[in-house]
C-alpha positions in Angstrom: 164.6 91.3 10.2 161.5 92.6 12.5 160.2 89.1 12.5 163.5 87.5 13.6 163.9 90.3 16.3 160.2 89.7 17.6 160.1 85.9 17.5 163.8 85.4 18.5 164.0 82.5 16.1 165.7 81.9 12.7 164.3 83.5 9.7 164.5 83.2 6.0 164.6 86.7 4.5 163.0 87.7 1.1 159.6 87.7 -0.4 160.0 84.5 -2.4 161.4 82.6 0.7 164.0 80.5 -1.1 165.9 78.5 1.6 169.3 79.8 0.7 169.9 82.1 3.4 168.9 82.0 7.1 169.2 85.1 9.5 169.8 84.4 13.1 169.1 87.2 15.8 172.2 87.8 18.2 170.3 86.0 21.2 169.3 83.1 19.1 172.8 82.6 17.8 174.2 83.0 21.3 171.8 80.4 22.7 173.0 77.9 20.1 176.8 78.6 21.1 175.9 78.2 24.6 174.1 74.7 24.0 177.2 73.7 22.1 179.7 74.7 24.7 177.6 72.8 27.4 177.4 69.6 25.1 181.3 69.8 25.0 181.6 70.0 28.8 179.2 67.2 29.2 181.0 65.0 26.8 184.4 65.7 28.5 182.8 64.8 32.0 181.6 61.6 30.2 185.0 60.7 28.8 186.6 61.3 32.2 184.1 59.1 34.0 184.8 56.4 31.3 188.5 56.7 31.8 188.0 56.2 35.6 185.8 53.2 35.1 188.3 51.6 32.9 191.4 52.3 35.1 192.9 54.8 32.7 194.2 57.2 35.4 197.5 58.1 37.1 198.1 59.7 40.4 198.7 63.6 40.3 202.1 63.3 42.0 203.2 60.8 39.2 202.1 63.2 36.5 203.7 66.2 38.0 206.8 64.1 38.4 206.9 63.3 34.6 206.2 66.8 33.5 209.0 68.1 35.8 211.5 65.7 34.3 210.3 66.3 31.0 210.6 70.0 31.0 213.7 70.2 33.4 211.5 72.0 36.0 213.0 72.1 39.6 210.8 72.1 42.7 
């Protein structure tokens, strides 16, 4: 654990170093979660740009009108 805390990198515990368990420090794990979240955002943006490029869009006014009708919402 001292090595994981000091290096802020994943470590394999135990004397025989069997690669059955990996210990992550809190900072290391949070960094991995942050990277994954950014990847999701970038993918969503890429998909949106692709939709725009291929004409898969609708005007906001049309979308809101459809939702109002579907859920019986009055202005």
